[in-house]
N, C-alpha and C positions, 0 to 999 in steps of 0.2 A: 504409742505407736502400735501396741499389740492389737488394739481394736481396728485399726486400718488394715492391718494384715489379715485379720479375721474376715473382715468384710470383703478384702480382695479374694480370699479363698472362696468364700461363699458365691461370689459373683462368678468366679472361674468355674465352680462346680456347677452353677446354674446354666452357665453357657455351654458347658460340656454335655449337660443333660439335654439341653435344647438342640444344640447343633453338633453333637459329638459324632454322628455318622452321616454319611451321604445317603440321600433318598435312593430307593430302588431304582435300578436303570429300566428304561422304557424301550421296548423293542422297536426296531424300524417300522414294522408292519403296523403298529399301534399308533405311529406319528404320521403315516402317510395315507392320504385318501386318493385313490385313482379314479378319475371320471375322464370321460371323452372331453376333448378340447371345446367342442361346440355341440349344441344340441342338433339333433337329426334335421328338424325342420325349423331353422332359425329365420327369423324375418329380419334380422339385424342387418345383413348384407344385401337386402333387396332394395331397389331403386325407388325413392320416394321423390317426385317431382316438386312437391310443395316445399320441402325442406333442402332440396339439392343446393340452392343458393348459398346455404350456411356452411357447406363442406369445403369451400375452396376460398382462397384470398385473391383479390384482385388489387394490384398496386395502384391503379388509377382510382378505384373505389376508395382505397385507403386514404388517398390524398384529398378525396372529395371532388374529383374531377367529373 
């Protein structure tokens, strides 16, 4: 049983060496990137007549009428 206790002590020492302290704190400024919500000249919100039919749902069309 002495071998088991030595193995346990070695395992505990290895865990303490690896995980014995917490990592350094990261400041809030290093975790956050501030960018504008949308680009200045976004084409995302412009009207596109070719694909406008895909942007809404029609109950009659869903039923195949």
